[in-house]
FIGULUM-436994 format. One record per atom (N, C-alpha, C, O): chain; atom name; residue number from 1; residue in one letter; x, y, z. Coordinates in steps of 0.1 Angstrom, whole numbers, plus 5000, padded with zeros to 4 digits. Atoms other than C-alpha are relative to their C-alpha. Example, Ala and Ser with C-alpha at 12.3 -4.5 7.8 and 13.67 -1.06 7.14 Angstrom:
BEGIN
[r 'A' 'N' 1 'A' [5009 4988 5000]]
[r 'A' 'CA' 1 'A' [5123 4955 5078]]
[r 'A' 'C' 1 'A' [5009 5012 5000]]
[r 'A' 'O' 1 'A' [5019 5012 5007]]
[r 'A' 'N' 2 'S' [4991 4989 5000]]
[r 'A' 'CA' 2 'S' [5137 4989 5071]]
[r 'A' 'C' 2 'S' [4992 5011 5008]]
[r 'A' 'O' 2 'S' [4997 5022 5009]]
This chain:
BEGIN
[r 'A' 'N' 1 'X' [4988 4999 4991]]
[r 'A' 'CA' 1 'X' [3096 4121 2474]]
[r 'A' 'C' 1 'X' [4996 5009 5012]]
[r 'A' 'O' 1 'X' [4991 5021 5010]]
[r 'A' 'N' 2 'X' [5004 4991 4989]]
[r 'A' 'CA' 2 'X' [3090 4134 2510]]
[r 'A' 'C' 2 'X' [5010 5011 5002]]
[r 'A' 'O' 2 'X' [5022 5010 4998]]
[r 'A' 'N' 3 'X' [4991 4988 4997]]
[r 'A' 'CA' 3 'X' [3104 4168 2520]]
[r 'A' 'C' 3 'X' [5009 4997 5012]]
[r 'A' 'O' 3 'X' [5005 4991 5021]]
[r 'A' 'N' 4 'X' [4989 5001 4990]]
[r 'A' 'CA' 4 'X' [3135 4169 2541]]
[r 'A' 'C' 4 'X' [5003 5013 5007]]
[r 'A' 'O' 4 'X' [5014 5018 5005]]
[r 'A' 'N' 5 'X' [4999 4987 4994]]
[r 'A' 'CA' 5 'X' [3130 4201 2561]]
[r 'A' 'C' 5 'X' [5010 5000 5011]]
[r 'A' 'O' 5 'X' [5011 4991 5019]]
[r 'A' 'N' 6 'X' [4990 4997 4990]]
[r 'A' 'CA' 6 'X' [3159 4215 2582]]
[r 'A' 'C' 6 'X' [4998 5014 5006]]
[r 'A' 'O' 6 'X' [4996 5023 4999]]
[r 'A' 'N' 7 'X' [5001 4988 4994]]
[r 'A' 'CA' 7 'X' [3157 4243 2607]]
[r 'A' 'C' 7 'X' [5014 5004 5006]]
[r 'A' 'O' 7 'X' [5019 4996 5014]]
[r 'A' 'N' 8 'X' [4987 4996 4995]]
[r 'A' 'CA' 8 'X' [3189 4263 2615]]
[r 'A' 'C' 8 'X' [4997 5011 5011]]
[r 'A' 'O' 8 'X' [4990 5021 5008]]
[r 'A' 'N' 9 'X' [5002 4991 4989]]
[r 'A' 'CA' 9 'X' [3189 4282 2648]]
[r 'A' 'C' 9 'X' [5011 5000 5010]]
[r 'A' 'O' 9 'X' [5020 4991 5010]]
[r 'A' 'N' 10 'X' [4989 4999 4990]]
[r 'A' 'CA' 10 'X' [3212 4293 2675]]
[r 'A' 'C' 10 'X' [4999 5011 5010]]
[r 'A' 'O' 10 'X' [4989 5019 5010]]
[r 'A' 'N' 11 'X' [5000 4989 4991]]
[r 'A' 'CA' 11 'X' [3221 4317 2703]]
[r 'A' 'C' 11 'X' [5009 4998 5010]]
[r 'A' 'O' 11 'X' [5018 4988 5009]]
[r 'A' 'N' 12 'X' [4990 5001 4989]]
[r 'A' 'CA' 12 'X' [3240 4322 2735]]
[r 'A' 'C' 12 'X' [4996 4989 5009]]
[r 'A' 'O' 12 'X' [4985 4988 5013]]
[r 'A' 'N' 13 'X' [5002 5011 4991]]
[r 'A' 'CA' 13 'X' [3244 4292 2758]]
[r 'A' 'C' 13 'X' [5003 5005 5014]]
[r 'A' 'O' 13 'X' [5011 5014 5016]]
[r 'A' 'N' 14 'X' [4997 4998 4986]]
[r 'A' 'CA' 14 'X' [3245 4292 2796]]
[r 'A' 'C' 14 'X' [5015 4997 5003]]
[r 'A' 'O' 14 'X' [5022 5003 5010]]
[r 'A' 'N' 15 'X' [4986 5005 4998]]
[r 'A' 'CA' 15 'X' [3277 4272 2794]]
[r 'A' 'C' 15 'X' [5004 4993 4986]]
[r 'A' 'O' 15 'X' [4996 4985 4981]]
[r 'A' 'N' 16 'X' [4997 5006 5012]]
[r 'A' 'CA' 16 'X' [3296 4262 2763]]
[r 'A' 'C' 16 'X' [5001 4985 4999]]
[r 'A' 'O' 16 'X' [5000 4979 4988]]
[r 'A' 'N' 17 'X' [4999 5015 5000]]
[r 'A' 'CA' 17 'X' [3298 4226 2774]]
[r 'A' 'C' 17 'X' [4986 4994 5001]]
[r 'A' 'O' 17 'X' [4985 4981 5001]]
[r 'A' 'N' 18 'X' [5013 5005 5000]]
[r 'A' 'CA' 18 'X' [3260 4223 2775]]
[r 'A' 'C' 18 'X' [4992 5006 4988]]
[r 'A' 'O' 18 'X' [4996 5015 4982]]
[r 'A' 'N' 19 'X' [5009 4995 5011]]
[r 'A' 'CA' 19 'X' [3231 4229 2750]]
[r 'A' 'C' 19 'X' [4988 5006 5006]]
[r 'A' 'O' 19 'X' [4977 5004 5001]]
[r 'A' 'N' 20 'X' [5010 4992 4994]]
[r 'A' 'CA' 20 'X' [3210 4251 2773]]
[r 'A' 'C' 20 'X' [5002 5015 4996]]
[r 'A' 'O' 20 'X' [5013 5020 4998]]
[r 'A' 'N' 21 'X' [4999 4986 5005]]
[r 'A' 'CA' 21 'X' [3202 4286 2759]]
[r 'A' 'C' 21 'X' [4999 5009 5013]]
[r 'A' 'O' 21 'X' [4992 5006 5022]]
[r 'A' 'N' 22 'X' [4999 4991 4988]]
[r 'A' 'CA' 22 'X' [3209 4315 2783]]
[r 'A' 'C' 22 'X' [4986 5008 5000]]
[r 'A' 'O' 22 'X' [4980 5010 5010]]
[r 'A' 'N' 23 'X' [5014 4993 5001]]
[r 'A' 'CA' 23 'X' [3176 4333 2770]]
[r 'A' 'C' 23 'X' [4994 4996 4988]]
[r 'A' 'O' 23 'X' [4997 4999 4977]]
[r 'A' 'N' 24 'X' [5007 5006 5011]]
[r 'A' 'CA' 24 'X' [3152 4313 2749]]
[r 'A' 'C' 24 'X' [4993 5010 4992]]
[r 'A' 'O' 24 'X' [4989 5007 4981]]
[r 'A' 'N' 25 'X' [5008 4990 5008]]
[r 'A' 'CA' 25 'X' [3134 4345 2738]]
[r 'A' 'C' 25 'X' [5009 5007 4990]]
[r 'A' 'O' 25 'X' [5004 5014 4981]]
[r 'A' 'N' 26 'X' [4991 4994 5009]]
[r 'A' 'CA' 26 'X' [3166 4356 2721]]
[r 'A' 'C' 26 'X' [5007 4990 4990]]
[r 'A' 'O' 26 'X' [5018 4992 4985]]
[r 'A' 'N' 27 'X' [4995 5011 5009]]
[r 'A' 'CA' 27 'X' [3171 4324 2700]]
[r 'A' 'C' 27 'X' [4999 5007 4986]]
[r 'A' 'O' 27 'X' [4989 5014 4983]]
[r 'A' 'N' 28 'X' [5000 4995 5014]]
[r 'A' 'CA' 28 'X' [3181 4334 2664]]
[r 'A' 'C' 28 'X' [4996 4990 4991]]
[r 'A' 'O' 28 'X' [5003 4979 4990]]
[r 'A' 'N' 29 'X' [5005 5010 5009]]
[r 'A' 'CA' 29 'X' [3161 4316 2639]]
[r 'A' 'C' 29 'X' [5006 5004 4986]]
[r 'A' 'O' 29 'X' [5002 5015 4981]]
[r 'A' 'N' 30 'X' [4994 4997 5013]]
[r 'A' 'CA' 30 'X' [3182 4316 2607]]
[r 'A' 'C' 30 'X' [4990 4997 4989]]
[r 'A' 'O' 30 'X' [4988 5005 4980]]
[r 'A' 'N' 31 'X' [5011 5004 5009]]
[r 'A' 'CA' 31 'X' [3155 4297 2587]]
[r 'A' 'C' 31 'X' [4998 4985 4998]]
[r 'A' 'O' 31 'X' [5005 4977 5003]]
[r 'A' 'N' 32 'X' [5003 5013 5004]]
[r 'A' 'CA' 32 'X' [3140 4267 2573]]
[r 'A' 'C' 32 'X' [5004 4997 4986]]
[r 'A' 'O' 32 'X' [5001 5005 4977]]
[r 'A' 'N' 33 'X' [4994 5003 5012]]
[r 'A' 'CA' 33 'X' [3157 4249 2545]]
[r 'A' 'C' 33 'X' [4995 4986 4994]]
[r 'A' 'O' 33 'X' [4993 4977 5002]]
[r 'A' 'N' 34 'X' [5005 5012 5006]]
[r 'A' 'CA' 34 'X' [3146 4222 2520]]
[r 'A' 'C' 34 'X' [5009 4988 4999]]
[r 'A' 'O' 34 'X' [5005 4977 4995]]
[r 'A' 'N' 35 'X' [4990 5011 5001]]
[r 'A' 'CA' 35 'X' [3177 4201 2521]]
[r 'A' 'C' 35 'X' [5012 5003 5010]]
[r 'A' 'O' 35 'X' [5015 5015 5014]]
[r 'A' 'N' 36 'X' [4989 4999 4989]]
[r 'A' 'CA' 36 'X' [3207 4194 2544]]
[r 'A' 'C' 36 'X' [5011 5010 4994]]
[r 'A' 'O' 36 'X' [5017 5017 5002]]
[r 'A' 'N' 37 'X' [4989 4991 5006]]
[r 'A' 'CA' 37 'X' [3232 4212 2520]]
[r 'A' 'C' 37 'X' [4998 5014 5002]]
[r 'A' 'O' 37 'X' [5007 5021 5006]]
[r 'A' 'N' 38 'X' [5002 4986 4998]]
[r 'A' 'CA' 38 'X' [3215 4245 2521]]
[r 'A' 'C' 38 'X' [4999 5004 5014]]
[r 'A' 'O' 38 'X' [5003 5015 5018]]
[r 'A' 'N' 39 'X' [5000 4997 4986]]
[r 'A' 'CA' 39 'X' [3209 4242 2559]]
[r 'A' 'C' 39 'X' [5014 5000 5005]]
[r 'A' 'O' 39 'X' [5017 5008 5013]]
[r 'A' 'N' 40 'X' [4986 5000 4996]]
[r 'A' 'CA' 40 'X' [3245 4233 2564]]
[r 'A' 'C' 40 'X' [5008 5014 4996]]
[r 'A' 'O' 40 'X' [5015 5019 5003]]
[r 'A' 'N' 41 'X' [4993 4987 5005]]
[r 'A' 'CA' 41 'X' [3257 4264 2543]]
[r 'A' 'C' 41 'X' [4995 5012 5010]]
[r 'A' 'O' 41 'X' [5003 5020 5014]]
[r 'A' 'N' 42 'X' [5005 4990 4991]]
[r 'A' 'CA' 42 'X' [3234 4286 2565]]
[r 'A' 'C' 42 'X' [5005 5000 5013]]
[r 'A' 'O' 42 'X' [5009 5010 5020]]
[r 'A' 'N' 43 'X' [4994 5003 4986]]
[r 'A' 'CA' 43 'X' [3246 4270 2597]]
[r 'A' 'C' 43 'X' [5014 5005 5000]]
[r 'A' 'O' 43 'X' [5018 5013 5010]]
[r 'A' 'N' 44 'X' [4986 4997 5000]]
[r 'A' 'CA' 44 'X' [3282 4275 2587]]
[r 'A' 'C' 44 'X' [5002 5016 4999]]
[r 'A' 'O' 44 'X' [5011 5021 5006]]
[r 'A' 'N' 45 'X' [4999 4986 5001]]
[r 'A' 'CA' 45 'X' [3277 4312 2578]]
[r 'A' 'C' 45 'X' [4996 5006 5013]]
[r 'A' 'O' 45 'X' [5003 5015 5017]]
[r 'A' 'N' 46 'X' [5003 4995 4987]]
[r 'A' 'CA' 46 'X' [3260 4319 2611]]
[r 'A' 'C' 46 'X' [5010 4998 5010]]
[r 'A' 'O' 46 'X' [5013 5006 5018]]
[r 'A' 'N' 47 'X' [4990 5004 4990]]
[r 'A' 'CA' 47 'X' [3285 4300 2631]]
[r 'A' 'C' 47 'X' [5013 5009 4998]]
[r 'A' 'O' 47 'X' [5019 5013 5008]]
[r 'A' 'N' 48 'X' [4987 4992 5003]]
[r 'A' 'CA' 48 'X' [3314 4318 2614]]
[r 'A' 'C' 48 'X' [4998 5016 5004]]
[r 'A' 'O' 48 'X' [5008 5022 5007]]
[r 'A' 'N' 49 'X' [5003 4986 4995]]
[r 'A' 'CA' 49 'X' [3298 4353 2622]]
[r 'A' 'C' 49 'X' [5002 5001 5015]]
[r 'A' 'O' 49 'X' [5005 5012 5020]]
[r 'A' 'N' 50 'X' [4999 4999 4986]]
[r 'A' 'CA' 50 'X' [3299 4344 2658]]
[r 'A' 'C' 50 'X' [5012 4992 5007]]
[r 'A' 'O' 50 'X' [5011 4988 5018]]
[r 'A' 'N' 51 'X' [4989 5009 4996]]
[r 'A' 'CA' 51 'X' [3332 4325 2660]]
[r 'A' 'C' 51 'X' [5007 5006 5012]]
[r 'A' 'O' 51 'X' [5014 4998 5019]]
[r 'A' 'N' 52 'X' [4993 4994 4988]]
[r 'A' 'CA' 52 'X' [3346 4350 2686]]
[r 'A' 'C' 52 'X' [4993 4999 5013]]
[r 'A' 'O' 52 'X' [4999 5001 5023]]
[r 'A' 'N' 53 'X' [5007 5002 4988]]
[r 'A' 'CA' 53 'X' [3319 4343 2711]]
[r 'A' 'C' 53 'X' [4999 4985 5003]]
[r 'A' 'O' 53 'X' [4991 4978 4997]]
[r 'A' 'N' 54 'X' [5000 5014 4996]]
[r 'A' 'CA' 54 'X' [3325 4308 2727]]
[r 'A' 'C' 54 'X' [4987 4995 5005]]
[r 'A' 'O' 54 'X' [4984 4983 5005]]
[r 'A' 'N' 55 'X' [5013 5003 4994]]
[r 'A' 'CA' 55 'X' [3291 4309 2743]]
[r 'A' 'C' 55 'X' [4989 4998 4989]]
[r 'A' 'O' 55 'X' [4978 4992 4992]]
[r 'A' 'N' 56 'X' [5010 5000 5010]]
[r 'A' 'CA' 56 'X' [3272 4312 2710]]
[r 'A' 'C' 56 'X' [5002 4987 4991]]
[r 'A' 'O' 56 'X' [5013 4984 4987]]
[r 'A' 'N' 57 'X' [5000 5011 5008]]
[r 'A' 'CA' 57 'X' [3262 4281 2691]]
[r 'A' 'C' 57 'X' [4989 4999 4991]]
[r 'A' 'O' 57 'X' [4978 5004 4994]]
[r 'A' 'N' 58 'X' [5011 5002 5009]]
[r 'A' 'CA' 58 'X' [3241 4272 2661]]
[r 'A' 'C' 58 'X' [4998 4986 4997]]
[r 'A' 'O' 58 'X' [5008 4979 4998]]
[r 'A' 'N' 59 'X' [5004 5013 5002]]
[r 'A' 'CA' 59 'X' [3223 4240 2653]]
[r 'A' 'C' 59 'X' [4991 4998 4988]]
[r 'A' 'O' 59 'X' [4985 5007 4983]]
[r 'A' 'N' 60 'X' [5009 5004 5011]]
[r 'A' 'CA' 60 'X' [3206 4222 2625]]
[r 'A' 'C' 60 'X' [4990 4989 5005]]
[r 'A' 'O' 60 'X' [4995 4978 5008]]
[r 'A' 'N' 61 'X' [5010 5009 4995]]
[r 'A' 'CA' 61 'X' [3173 4205 2635]]
[r 'A' 'C' 61 'X' [4994 4993 4988]]
[r 'A' 'O' 61 'X' [4990 4999 4978]]
[r 'A' 'N' 62 'X' [5005 5008 5011]]
[r 'A' 'CA' 62 'X' [3162 4177 2612]]
[r 'A' 'C' 62 'X' [4985 4999 5002]]
[r 'A' 'O' 62 'X' [4980 4989 5007]]
[r 'A' 'N' 63 'X' [5014 4998 4998]]
[r 'A' 'CA' 63 'X' [3125 4187 2612]]
[r 'A' 'C' 63 'X' [4992 4987 4994]]
[r 'A' 'O' 63 'X' [4982 4983 5000]]
[r 'A' 'N' 64 'X' [5007 5012 5006]]
[r 'A' 'CA' 64 'X' [3115 4157 2589]]
[r 'A' 'C' 64 'X' [5001 4988 5009]]
[r 'A' 'O' 64 'X' [4993 4979 5007]]
[r 'A' 'N' 65 'X' [5000 5012 4990]]
[r 'A' 'CA' 65 'X' [3126 4133 2617]]
[r 'A' 'C' 65 'X' [4991 5001 5011]]
[r 'A' 'O' 65 'X' [4989 4991 5018]]
[r 'A' 'N' 66 'X' [5009 4998 4988]]
[r 'A' 'CA' 66 'X' [3102 4147 2642]]
[r 'A' 'C' 66 'X' [4986 4994 4998]]
[r 'A' 'O' 66 'X' [4978 4993 5007]]
[r 'A' 'N' 67 'X' [5013 5004 5003]]
[r 'A' 'CA' 67 'X' [3072 4134 2625]]
[r 'A' 'C' 67 'X' [4999 4988 4989]]
[r 'A' 'O' 67 'X' [5005 4989 4979]]
[r 'A' 'N' 68 'X' [5003 5010 5010]]
[r 'A' 'CA' 68 'X' [3060 4103 2607]]
[r 'A' 'C' 68 'X' [4986 5002 4996]]
[r 'A' 'O' 68 'X' [4977 4999 5003]]
[r 'A' 'N' 69 'X' [5013 4997 5006]]
[r 'A' 'CA' 69 'X' [3032 4112 2584]]
[r 'A' 'C' 69 'X' [4992 4988 4998]]
[r 'A' 'O' 69 'X' [4980 4989 4996]]
[r 'A' 'N' 70 'X' [5008 5012 5002]]
[r 'A' 'CA' 70 'X' [3022 4075 2581]]
[r 'A' 'C' 70 'X' [4992 4997 5014]]
[r 'A' 'O' 70 'X' [4983 4989 5013]]
[r 'A' 'N' 71 'X' [5006 5003 4987]]
[r 'A' 'CA' 71 'X' [3013 4074 2619]]
[r 'A' 'C' 71 'X' [4989 5010 5002]]
[r 'A' 'O' 71 'X' [4990 5022 5000]]
[r 'A' 'N' 72 'X' [5011 4992 4996]]
[r 'A' 'CA' 72 'X' [2979 4086 2630]]
[r 'A' 'C' 72 'X' [5003 5010 5011]]
[r 'A' 'O' 72 'X' [5010 5007 5020]]
[r 'A' 'N' 73 'X' [4998 4990 4990]]
[r 'A' 'CA' 73 'X' [2980 4118 2650]]
[r 'A' 'C' 73 'X' [4991 4997 5012]]
[r 'A' 'O' 73 'X' [4980 4992 5011]]
[r 'A' 'N' 74 'X' [5009 5001 4988]]
[r 'A' 'CA' 74 'X' [2968 4118 2686]]
[r 'A' 'C' 74 'X' [4990 5011 5000]]
[r 'A' 'O' 74 'X' [4992 5021 4994]]
[r 'A' 'N' 75 'X' [5010 4989 4999]]
[r 'A' 'CA' 75 'X' [2937 4138 2695]]
[r 'A' 'C' 75 'X' [5005 5013 5005]]
[r 'A' 'O' 75 'X' [4999 5024 5001]]
[r 'A' 'N' 76 'X' [4995 4987 4995]]
[r 'A' 'CA' 76 'X' [2957 4164 2713]]
[r 'A' 'C' 76 'X' [5009 5007 4990]]
[r 'A' 'O' 76 'X' [5011 5019 4990]]
[r 'A' 'N' 77 'X' [4991 4994 5011]]
[r 'A' 'CA' 77 'X' [2979 4169 2682]]
[r 'A' 'C' 77 'X' [4991 5007 4990]]
[r 'A' 'O' 77 'X' [4996 5016 4983]]
[r 'A' 'N' 78 'X' [5009 4994 5011]]
[r 'A' 'CA' 78 'X' [2949 4178 2660]]
[r 'A' 'C' 78 'X' [4992 5011 5005]]
[r 'A' 'O' 78 'X' [4985 5009 5015]]
[r 'A' 'N' 79 'X' [5009 4988 4995]]
[r 'A' 'CA' 79 'X' [2933 4212 2664]]
[r 'A' 'C' 79 'X' [4986 4999 4998]]
[r 'A' 'O' 79 'X' [4978 5004 5006]]
[r 'A' 'N' 80 'X' [5014 5001 5004]]
[r 'A' 'CA' 80 'X' [2901 4202 2648]]
[r 'A' 'C' 80 'X' [4993 4989 5009]]
[r 'A' 'O' 80 'X' [4981 4986 5007]]
[r 'A' 'N' 81 'X' [5008 5010 4993]]
[r 'A' 'CA' 81 'X' [2893 4174 2673]]
[r 'A' 'C' 81 'X' [4993 5004 5012]]
[r 'A' 'O' 81 'X' [4986 4996 5019]]
């Protein structure tokens, strides 16, 4: 069974109606999680801690969707090429 990794991260946005971070160097990485349920729980906890700041948002990135292990990697993707 393939792993379904999820990354939870967030920070202050330039504008609450857009998904552009004000300062990328200050993005808060909550962590990497092995399933959606644990990622959602971490996302919810982080979001609730910052509920009073309308400019702060947290996101769940579905890391497992970024890559298809069945597809051969390009030469620029491989460090050993």
